[in-house]
Legacy VTK file of the C-alpha trace (Angstrom):
# vtk DataFile Version 3.0
C-alpha trace
ASCII
DATASET POLYDATA
POINTS 388 float
-11.619 5.341 -70.591
-11.747 2.296 -68.423
-14.816 0.108 -68.562
-16.207 1.791 -71.680
-16.958 0.027 -74.974
-14.865 0.672 -77.949
-18.200 1.725 -79.890
-18.793 4.341 -77.100
-15.961 6.783 -76.784
-15.371 10.445 -76.634
-13.578 11.770 -79.656
-12.221 15.048 -78.202
-12.219 16.680 -74.952
-14.164 19.751 -73.820
-10.886 21.524 -73.147
-9.405 21.161 -76.403
-12.156 22.141 -79.014
-15.007 24.578 -79.093
-17.152 21.539 -79.702
-17.440 18.011 -78.495
-17.910 15.092 -80.812
-19.504 12.080 -78.994
-19.885 8.671 -80.790
-22.917 6.716 -79.963
-23.179 3.720 -82.075
-22.707 4.600 -85.700
-24.110 8.286 -85.092
-22.033 11.317 -84.547
-23.460 13.958 -82.126
-21.936 17.684 -82.253
-22.211 19.564 -79.118
-21.829 23.178 -78.531
-19.968 24.733 -75.886
-23.248 24.942 -73.893
-24.152 21.178 -73.846
-27.417 20.280 -75.544
-29.859 17.979 -74.187
-28.620 15.157 -76.512
-25.123 15.740 -75.429
-26.235 15.318 -71.721
-27.940 12.128 -72.621
-24.776 10.752 -74.413
-22.569 11.557 -71.237
-24.963 9.880 -69.095
-25.108 6.678 -71.269
-21.188 6.805 -71.350
-21.235 6.754 -67.339
-23.821 4.166 -67.273
-22.571 1.858 -69.744
-20.535 -0.707 -67.423
-23.660 -1.045 -65.303
-25.603 -1.668 -68.309
-23.263 -4.328 -69.545
-23.287 -5.827 -66.161
-20.108 -4.623 -64.774
-19.802 -3.551 -60.968
-18.532 -0.067 -60.395
-15.958 0.195 -57.608
-17.235 2.470 -54.867
-14.538 4.855 -53.383
-13.911 4.175 -49.971
-14.572 7.752 -48.838
-18.264 7.334 -50.069
-18.888 4.121 -48.305
-21.439 4.644 -45.403
-21.787 2.299 -42.342
-24.841 0.509 -41.852
-27.548 2.249 -40.012
-26.842 0.101 -36.876
-23.160 0.565 -36.703
-21.940 2.121 -33.513
-20.890 5.773 -34.107
-18.059 7.602 -31.996
-18.940 7.326 -28.521
-17.308 10.794 -27.827
-19.655 12.573 -29.990
-22.195 14.729 -28.057
-25.746 13.764 -27.976
-27.228 17.213 -27.973
-30.469 18.681 -26.475
-31.612 15.338 -24.588
-34.462 15.516 -22.162
-33.332 14.931 -18.543
-34.980 13.816 -15.356
-33.702 14.157 -11.850
-33.741 10.837 -9.894
-34.955 10.736 -6.289
-32.607 11.555 -3.593
-30.901 8.441 -1.712
-31.172 9.750 1.735
-29.566 6.721 3.399
-26.346 6.998 1.451
-23.670 9.474 0.362
-24.864 11.127 -2.734
-23.040 10.404 -5.821
-22.517 11.827 -9.274
-24.387 9.132 -11.404
-26.849 8.705 -14.261
-29.062 6.172 -15.622
-29.199 5.421 -19.469
-31.720 3.174 -21.176
-29.568 -0.010 -21.816
-28.746 -2.999 -19.821
-25.903 -5.339 -21.494
-26.693 -8.216 -19.003
-30.359 -8.236 -20.095
-29.693 -7.997 -23.788
-26.193 -9.673 -24.468
-26.999 -9.892 -28.326
-27.300 -5.956 -28.463
-24.244 -5.775 -26.032
-22.034 -7.625 -28.362
-22.933 -5.671 -31.351
-22.643 -2.184 -29.718
-20.238 -2.483 -26.818
-16.649 -1.071 -27.375
-14.129 -3.964 -27.151
-12.041 -1.945 -24.442
-14.959 -2.014 -22.144
-15.280 -6.014 -22.075
-13.382 -8.035 -19.552
-13.015 -11.765 -19.856
-15.224 -13.711 -17.667
-14.123 -17.114 -16.207
-16.169 -20.130 -16.450
-18.777 -20.034 -13.273
-17.896 -16.417 -12.508
-20.907 -14.105 -12.091
-21.146 -11.716 -14.990
-20.863 -7.981 -14.120
-22.100 -5.427 -16.594
-19.554 -3.601 -18.732
-21.512 -0.590 -18.630
-21.427 -0.101 -14.935
-19.321 2.885 -13.760
-18.449 4.118 -17.273
-18.053 7.802 -17.120
-20.016 10.435 -19.053
-19.421 14.021 -19.519
-22.591 16.227 -19.177
-23.277 19.907 -20.388
-26.244 22.113 -19.598
-27.515 24.891 -21.959
-25.164 27.485 -20.250
-22.056 25.394 -21.223
-21.477 24.134 -17.526
-19.805 20.766 -17.533
-20.083 17.924 -14.964
-18.974 14.310 -15.010
-20.867 11.223 -13.640
-20.919 7.444 -13.777
-23.418 5.238 -15.507
-25.009 3.116 -12.702
-27.580 1.263 -14.641
-30.911 1.446 -16.876
-33.206 2.003 -13.873
-36.961 1.730 -14.549
-38.250 1.704 -18.343
-36.716 0.467 -21.391
-33.260 -1.270 -21.297
-32.847 -1.982 -24.996
-32.203 1.401 -26.445
-28.735 0.770 -27.946
-29.388 2.729 -31.057
-29.534 5.886 -28.897
-27.033 5.153 -26.256
-24.148 4.161 -28.590
-25.472 5.230 -31.890
-27.038 8.277 -33.536
-30.790 7.708 -32.985
-32.986 9.743 -30.675
-34.205 7.986 -27.461
-37.217 5.758 -27.659
-38.735 7.480 -24.573
-39.189 11.191 -23.849
-36.553 11.051 -21.251
-33.358 10.108 -22.608
-31.095 10.906 -19.639
-31.626 10.550 -15.916
-29.419 12.246 -13.385
-28.725 12.232 -9.606
-29.491 14.954 -7.446
-25.838 15.870 -7.204
-25.426 16.328 -10.896
-28.737 18.240 -10.985
-27.589 20.479 -8.385
-24.264 21.060 -9.900
-25.800 21.973 -13.259
-28.600 23.928 -11.796
-31.348 21.638 -13.088
-34.582 22.541 -11.326
-37.189 21.875 -14.168
-38.627 18.580 -15.188
-38.133 19.914 -18.844
-34.328 20.361 -18.698
-32.380 19.589 -21.682
-28.925 18.442 -21.492
-26.144 17.231 -23.799
-23.969 14.131 -23.173
-21.137 11.961 -24.292
-18.953 9.099 -23.005
-15.389 9.835 -21.892
-12.487 7.847 -20.522
-11.987 7.640 -16.975
-8.413 8.816 -17.344
-9.829 12.153 -18.923
-11.956 12.913 -16.055
-10.720 16.093 -14.391
-10.636 16.567 -10.580
-13.756 17.608 -9.094
-16.853 17.062 -6.752
-17.468 13.971 -8.681
-14.264 12.417 -7.874
-14.279 13.568 -4.107
-17.895 12.095 -3.574
-16.926 9.073 -5.162
-14.211 8.501 -2.802
-16.248 9.455 0.127
-18.978 6.946 -0.935
-16.300 4.225 -1.228
-15.008 4.893 2.310
-18.738 5.119 3.529
-19.486 1.811 1.832
-16.153 0.361 3.231
-16.921 1.087 6.894
-20.495 -0.085 6.583
-20.181 -3.069 4.369
-16.718 -4.584 5.008
-16.932 -8.065 6.663
-14.073 -9.777 8.540
-10.431 -8.897 7.587
-9.735 -9.394 3.969
-8.257 -12.743 2.937
-4.376 -12.691 2.078
-5.263 -13.017 -1.716
-8.189 -11.544 -3.559
-9.690 -13.495 -6.575
-12.186 -12.870 -8.817
-14.638 -14.997 -6.822
-13.951 -13.023 -3.706
-17.090 -11.439 -2.070
-18.015 -7.913 -2.352
-17.599 -7.525 1.345
-13.960 -8.849 0.922
-13.152 -6.146 -1.547
-14.611 -3.411 0.890
-12.495 -4.930 3.705
-9.347 -4.776 1.525
-10.049 -1.140 0.483
-10.507 -0.383 4.010
-7.238 -1.868 5.011
-5.443 -0.137 2.179
-6.974 3.190 3.479
-5.769 2.512 6.999
-2.254 1.553 5.963
-2.094 5.115 4.052
-3.102 6.767 7.282
-0.327 4.961 9.033
2.252 6.041 6.339
1.085 9.579 6.592
1.636 9.555 10.381
5.182 8.258 9.880
5.902 10.882 7.457
4.612 13.488 9.898
6.840 12.080 12.592
9.819 12.439 10.087
10.576 8.946 9.542
10.674 8.984 5.836
12.068 5.534 5.528
9.250 3.956 7.384
6.635 6.056 5.582
7.820 5.019 2.212
7.772 1.218 3.199
4.133 1.581 4.590
3.192 3.422 1.268
4.572 0.724 -0.886
2.548 -1.771 1.267
-0.699 0.296 0.728
-0.027 0.564 -3.193
0.538 -3.199 -3.157
-2.775 -3.626 -1.495
-4.715 -1.522 -3.925
-2.949 -3.115 -6.886
-4.101 -6.548 -5.672
-7.750 -5.200 -5.597
-7.200 -3.816 -9.216
-5.690 -7.310 -10.462
-8.362 -9.564 -8.857
-11.174 -7.281 -10.202
-10.433 -4.545 -12.761
-14.021 -3.399 -12.683
-14.246 -2.775 -8.897
-14.395 0.991 -7.973
-11.899 1.728 -10.633
-11.620 5.456 -10.255
-10.844 5.748 -6.475
-8.595 2.651 -6.540
-6.605 4.162 -9.491
-6.575 7.620 -8.066
-5.231 6.358 -4.689
-2.455 4.344 -6.477
-1.593 7.528 -8.283
-1.470 9.658 -5.145
0.847 7.062 -3.358
3.206 6.959 -6.415
3.464 10.746 -6.284
4.170 10.609 -2.480
6.686 7.998 -3.146
8.622 10.042 -5.599
8.554 12.845 -3.289
9.878 10.522 -0.458
12.848 9.330 -2.638
14.078 12.852 -2.996
16.704 14.048 -0.061
14.706 15.597 2.882
14.903 19.388 2.844
17.355 20.798 5.117
15.884 22.552 8.016
17.325 26.064 8.670
18.239 27.121 11.994
15.822 29.514 13.865
18.318 32.359 13.533
18.604 31.980 9.762
14.832 31.765 9.529
14.691 35.167 11.247
17.274 36.576 9.071
15.566 35.490 5.933
12.188 37.120 6.960
13.896 40.542 7.704
16.001 40.346 4.609
12.811 39.771 2.586
11.272 42.794 4.334
14.253 44.907 3.252
14.036 43.872 -0.218
10.361 44.910 -0.118
11.301 48.292 1.181
13.611 48.790 -1.512
11.293 47.701 -4.322
8.877 49.949 -2.758
11.365 52.904 -2.955
11.799 52.148 -6.663
8.060 52.276 -7.188
7.966 48.641 -8.305
4.591 47.959 -6.590
3.887 44.484 -7.525
7.413 43.261 -6.648
7.217 45.128 -3.486
3.692 43.607 -2.634
4.944 40.055 -3.200
7.916 40.611 -0.970
5.835 42.204 1.805
3.505 39.288 1.750
6.192 36.687 1.824
7.883 38.549 4.778
4.596 38.736 6.473
4.066 34.943 6.288
7.365 34.216 7.454
6.969 36.336 10.454
3.793 35.209 11.466
5.101 31.642 11.240
7.315 32.312 14.293
4.449 33.080 16.595
6.680 35.606 18.432
5.107 38.736 20.117
8.280 40.600 19.607
7.628 40.460 15.881
4.243 42.277 15.917
5.841 45.735 14.776
7.284 43.976 11.657
4.072 42.079 11.152
1.978 45.502 11.474
4.429 47.245 9.090
4.022 44.556 6.336
0.307 44.385 6.548
0.028 48.373 6.433
2.475 48.244 3.431
0.214 45.747 1.586
-2.765 47.724 2.401
-1.262 51.131 1.055
-0.334 49.317 -2.280
-3.705 47.776 -2.596
-5.396 51.108 -2.104
-3.098 53.420 -3.949
-1.812 51.259 -6.788
-4.623 48.471 -7.373
-3.393 48.106 -10.954
0.312 47.688 -9.837
1.250 51.166 -11.292
LINES 1 389
388 0 1 2 3 4 5 6 7 8 9 10 11 12 13 14 15 16 17 18 19 20 21 22 23 24 25 26 27 28 29 30 31 32 33 34 35 36 37 38 39 40 41 42 43 44 45 46 47 48 49 50 51 52 53 54 55 56 57 58 59 60 61 62 63 64 65 66 67 68 69 70 71 72 73 74 75 76 77 78 79 80 81 82 83 84 85 86 87 88 89 90 91 92 93 94 95 96 97 98 99 100 101 102 103 104 105 106 107 108 109 110 111 112 113 114 115 116 117 118 119 120 121 122 123 124 125 126 127 128 129 130 131 132 133 134 135 136 137 138 139 140 141 142 143 144 145 146 147 148 149 150 151 152 153 154 155 156 157 158 159 160 161 162 163 164 165 166 167 168 169 170 171 172 173 174 175 176 177 178 179 180 181 182 183 184 185 186 187 188 189 190 191 192 193 194 195 196 197 198 199 200 201 202 203 204 205 206 207 208 209 210 211 212 213 214 215 216 217 218 219 220 221 222 223 224 225 226 227 228 229 230 231 232 233 234 235 236 237 238 239 240 241 242 243 244 245 246 247 248 249 250 251 252 253 254 255 256 257 258 259 260 261 262 263 264 265 266 267 268 269 270 271 272 273 274 275 276 277 278 279 280 281 282 283 284 285 286 287 288 289 290 291 292 293 294 295 296 297 298 299 300 301 302 303 304 305 306 307 308 309 310 311 312 313 314 315 316 317 318 319 320 321 322 323 324 325 326 327 328 329 330 331 332 333 334 335 336 337 338 339 340 341 342 343 344 345 346 347 348 349 350 351 352 353 354 355 356 357 358 359 360 361 362 363 364 365 366 367 368 369 370 371 372 373 374 375 376 377 378 379 380 381 382 383 384 385 386 387
């Protein structure tokens, strides 16, 4: 046995004999299959011998525990946290945001210890520091399991040094551990001051579409219209003013509108060129300051790329009016045939498609066909609601 003195060794194993002999110094102890107290003491001495001799026992990696202050997984839920609803900001577009009791700028030593490295951006000499916590996304869940997403907007009033709670596994120092905007409260149906919520950090790329993104886009445009200064400079830098960024975003938004107008006119080539320009403008904002309104900027860039991919494909061939009419009546005929075969789900789908096509012509002469399709759909829904 590794690390055990030659004078203290097991003579035979428990599995190979009906009794066990343990040498303890010059004495011999005989143990029965049910270990006697003396046998247990002997085994304990064997296990403890390296430590008694001054040796250091290696600790398996799986049993090592992080120090109490080490950061835990940011994606673990903090459950059953007392929440408070913040006052409404009547002079602005309501956003989905929260306040948490930590300020990285006010407590840089704690920030260095707790903040994830991927949150931190290099700051140039002379550049005004910006909070790495600002606009980080969190997922919030109420007691019914409804989920909402919101952005961290600061510490608010109260303690701003509770990193053990925000990033670790400790309970909050104060009674209230989470402050939520009215939009979040309304979405999660929080009406009581004694509400209990669960929350965790999430990556911005994992935030699904929802009111939280729609409101964020509305708020950015609202601010862009009200806060933008003169036209944005040709090149944005990390030292550009906040008004310069708002003006640049507004310019990009207006460029997107121009591209959409060109697409509606049918000039796909011009639309594509203008969309590229808008994308470049947004990427310039992202390059100059990756932390400036990250989610709306990234979302717009993604939407533009999807549109560019669509415009890169050949334009759909427009059918002649006669062909469109023919297709509509062929679909009606297929619906009649499916109905005769009692294939009600297929018949209903074909009638709906025929109805949509006939209505699109806005032709009074097609009213009988429209009425027929509507009557057939209503009859199927009434007599065969389950499709049988």
